[in-house]
PAMIBA-795448 format. One record per atom (N, C-alpha, C): x, y, z. Coordinates in steps of 0.02 Angstrom, whole numbers, plus 32768, in hexadecimal, padded with zeros to 4 digits. Last residue first. Layout:
PAMIBA-795448
XYZ ...
***
This chain:
PAMIBA-795448
6F024676FA88 6EC14678FA64 6E884682FA93 6F844668FAB6 6F6146A8FAC0 6F2146ADFA98 6FBA45EDFA8F 6FA145F6FAD2 6F764633FADB 6FE845F9FA0D 6FB745C5FA1D 6F9545D1FA5F 7043465FFA11 700B4666F9E3 6FD64631F9EE 70A5462CFA65 7077465EFA80 703B4669FA52 710645CFFA51 70C145BCFA41 708E45EEFA5A 718845E1FA7C 717A45E7FA34 713345D3FA20 719D4566FAFB 71AC45A8FAE0 719945A7FA95 71464512FB80 71604515FB3C 716F455DFB29 7124449CFC03 713144E0FBEB 714D44DBFBA5 70F44419FC15 70ED444AFC4A 70F54491FC32 70A04395FBCA 70CB43CEFBBE 70BF4401FBF6 709742E3FBBB 70834320FBDD 70B74357FBD0 70804288FB26 70AE429EFB5A 709442DEFB79 704141FAFAD2 7034423DFAEC 7063424BFB26 706A419FFA3B 706141A5FA83 705D41EEFA97 70704123F9BF 705C4167F9D0 7051416AFA1B 70C640C5F943 70B240CEF989 709F4118F993 70BF404DF8BA 70D3408AF8DC 70BA408CF924 70B63FD2F87F 709C400CF85A 70AF404EF87A 70D23F57F8BD 71073F7AF898 70EF3FB5F86E 702C3F16F8C0 70733F10F8D1 70A03F37F8A1 6FA73F8EF8CE 6FC53F55F8AB 700F3F52F8BD 6F834004F905 6F763FC8F92D 6F8F3F88F90C 6F994064F8A4 6FCC405BF8D7 6FC0401FF905 6F5F408BF827 6F5F4045F83C 6F934037F873 6F4B410EF809 6F8D40F2F7F8 6F9540AAF812 6EC94126F835 6EDB4136F7F0 6F1E4119F7DB 6ECE4100F8BF 6E9F40E0F890 6EB540EAF848 6F304157F8F1 6F37410FF8F8 6F0B40E9F8C6 6EF541D3F8D7 6F3541C1F8B7 6F3D4175F8B8 6E8641C7F92C 6E7C41D1F8E4 6EBB41BFF8BD 6EC241BBF9AA 6E984185F991 6E8E418AF946 6F034239F9B1 6F2A41FBF9B3 6F0141C0F997 6E93428FF9AD 6EC64293F979 6EEE4251F977 6E52426AFA23 6E304262F9E3 6E624263F9A9 6EB4428FFA7F 6EA14248FA7A 6E7D423BFA38 6EBD431CFA6E 6EF642F1FA60 6EE342A7FA58 6E5A4375FA90 6E59435AFA4C 6E8B4322FA41 6E7143A3FB0E 6E2F4386FB02 6E294369FABB 6EF143D9FB06 6EE84399FB29 6EA3437AFB1D 6F2E440FFA69 6F03441CFAA2 6EF043DAFAC3 6FD443DFFA3D 6F8C43DDFA31 6F6643EDFA71 705F43DAF9E0 704743F6FA1F 6FFD4403FA17 70AF4356F994 70774384F98E 70614399F9D4 712F430AF93A 711E432BF979 70E4435CF96D 715C4277F8EC 713242B2F8E7 712042CAF92D 71D94228F899 71C24236F8DC 719C4278F8D9 71ED41ACF822 71DB41F2F82C 71C041F7F874 7278413AF80D 7235414CF825 722C4198F821 72D740B1F7CF 72CC40F9F7D4 72824107F7E4 72F4402BF7BC 72E44040F800 72D6408BF806 72B93FC5F742 72D74007F74A 72C44021F78F 72D23F2AF6FB 72B73F4DF735 72DD3F8EF73E 72A83ED5F669 72D63F04F689 72B23F27F6C2 72963E2AF641 72763E68F655 72A93E94F678 72D73DB1F62D 72CE3DDDF5F4 72AB3E1FF603 72E13D7DF6AC 72B53D5CF67B 72A63D89F640 731E3E11F6D4 73063DD5F6F5 72D33DB6F6C7 739D3E8BF6D3 736E3E62F6AE 735D3E23F6D5 73A33F26F72D 73C03EEAF712 73893EC2F6EF 73B43F99F794 73A33F9AF74D 73C53F5FF72D 73913F36F828 73B33F6CF804 739E3F69F7BB 73373F11F8AB 73353F05F863 73553F3FF83F 733A3F40F928 73693F0AF919 73693EF8F8CF 72EF3FAEF941 72D03F6DF94E 72FE3F33F940 73054035F93E 733A400BF959 731E3FC5F969 72EA40B3F8BE 72D4407EF8EC 730F4055F904 7309415CF8B4 731F411AF89F 730B40E7F8D4 72C241F2F86D 72D841C7F8A3 72EF4184F888 72A5429DF842 72B84259F830 72D14232F86D 721342F6F877 725B42EFF876 726C42A6F862 71924367F866 71AA4325F852 71F64326F853 711C43BAF8C7 716143BAF8AF 71764372F8A1 707A43FFF8A2 70A943D8F8CA 70EE43DFF8AB 6FD74448F8AA 700F442BF886 703A4403F8B4 6F60446BF8E8 6F80449CF8BC 6FB9447FF894 6ED143FFF8EE 6F154411F902 6F324442F8D0 6E5343CFF8C7 6E594413F8E1 6E9E4427F8F9 6E514358F889 6E364359F8CD 6E3D439EF8EE 6E954369F817 6E4D435DF810 6E2A435EF854 6F17436FF847 6EF643AEF835 6EAB43A5F82B 6F3642E8F852 6F2C430FF890 6F0A4352F881 6F4642C6F7CB 6F0F42A8F7F2 6F0242D2F831 6FBA4312F7AD 6F7B431BF787 6F3F4301F7AE 701842D9F805 70054320F80A 6FC2432DF7E8 701B4256F7D0 70094261F817 6FF342A9F821 704B4271F751 70064257F758 6FEE425FF7A0 70CC4298F76E 709E42CAF752 705642B3F756 7101421EF799 70F94255F7C8 70C9428AF7AF 711E41BCF73E 70D941C0F755 70CD41F9F787 71A541BAF723 717841D1F6EE 713041D8F704 71CE412FF787 71E6416AF763 71B7417AF729 714E40F9F7F8 717C40EBF7C1 718F412CF79D 713F4157F893 7126412FF85B 715D4123F828 71134192F92B 714C4179F906 71324148F8D2 70D8421DF97F 70C641E5F954 710341D2F92B 70AB4270FA0D 70E4425AF9E6 70CE421CF9C0 705C42F9FA4C 705042B9FA2B 708C42A9FA00 70574350FADC 70824343FAA4 707242FDFA8A 6FD043BAFB0F 6FF6437CFB15 70214375FAD7 6F8D4447FB66 6FAA4428FB2A 6FCE43E7FB3E 6F6C448FFBD5 6F35447DFBA8 6F4D445BFB68 6FCC44C0FC1F 6FAC4485FC3A 6F73446EFC0E 70644517FC16 70284500FBF3 700D44C2FC16 70C045A6FC23 70A8456CFC47 70684556FC25 713245DEFBB0 70EC45DFFBC1 70DB459FFBE7 71C94635FBC1 71A645F5FBBE 715E45FFFBD2 723046A1FB6B 71F4469DFB94 71D24659FB8A 72D946BDFB75 72A54697FB54 726A4690FB83 
***
């Protein structure tokens, strides 16, 4: 397996309510991103799928991974945050991770 050393990309991870992962991808594409990967997740905030004052809490989440050019990643994160109200309590989280190498992305690197 051939790994590509990369220093021009960052990994943006966004965790949102189940069903909103596709909106994260849609918003990121408006900023020039090619896409991302959505995987199911489960929150561990202590609120299980139960009832509280007649409201049901569902801990299921969408986790979105997007490999983004480092000069675009902050704009993408800010745009996602604004469009999905991530600065409001319990709406989600988005964070950036450094990436040293990756496989399967030669079509992105050889441009």
